[in-house]
DONURO-715873 format. One line per 2 residues: their letters; for each residue x, y, z of C-alpha. Coordinates in steps of 0.25 Angstrom, whole numbers, plus 5000, padded with zeros to 4 digits. Layout:
// DONURO-715873
a) X:Y:Z  ...
END
This chain:
// DONURO-715873
xx) 4933:4991:5038  4937:4989:5023
xx) 4946:4977:5020  4956:4975:5009
xx) 4951:4962:5003  4963:4961:4994
xx) 4972:4960:5006  4963:4950:5013
xx) 4963:4942:5000  4978:4943:4999
xx) 4979:4938:5013  4969:4927:5011
xx) 4977:4922:4999  4990:4922:5007
xx) 4982:4914:5018  4977:4904:5007
xx) 4991:4902:5002  4995:4898:5016
xx) 4985:4886:5015  4990:4882:5000
xx) 4990:4868:4997  4990:4859:4984
xx) 4997:4871:4977  4985:4880:4975
xx) 4974:4877:4986  4972:4884:4999
xx) 4962:4882:5010  4951:4891:5009
xx) 4950:4896:5024  4948:4911:5019
xx) 4935:4919:5020  4926:4916:5008
xx) 4926:4931:5003  4941:4931:5002
xx) 4941:4918:4994  4930:4924:4985
xx) 4939:4936:4983  4951:4928:4980
xx) 4943:4920:4970  4938:4933:4963
xx) 4953:4938:4963  4957:4925:4956
xx) 4966:4920:4967  4958:4907:4970
xx) 4948:4898:4963  4934:4898:4968
xx) 4934:4896:4983  4919:4891:4983
xx) 4918:4876:4986  4920:4865:4996
xx) 4935:4864:4994  4942:4869:5006
xx) 4953:4876:4997  4954:4886:4986
xx) 4963:4886:4974  4972:4897:4971
xx) 4973:4902:4957  4987:4904:4952
xx) 4987:4919:4954  4981:4917:4968
xx) 4991:4907:4972  5002:4916:4968
xx) 4996:4928:4975  4993:4920:4988
xx) 5008:4915:4988  5012:4930:4987
xx) 5003:4935:4997  5006:4924:5007
xx) 5021:4927:5006  5019:4942:5007
xx) 5011:4940:5019  5017:4929:5027
xx) 5031:4926:5022  5042:4930:5032
END
């Protein structure tokens, strides 16, 4: 089955936004392949490391907020 990884990435951004803390960090409980794609797209800083959270880029934070509201806001 072919998957639309762009849709997966948008959903992952929205879920990362759900765990937003300190204004720009999110807990990295998402599949590593997805985090790598989000990094390649410039949405988050490099996710590799011992820190248990990722840092959104300015563009990534805005897109995460937009996707979160589009997917989950009543």
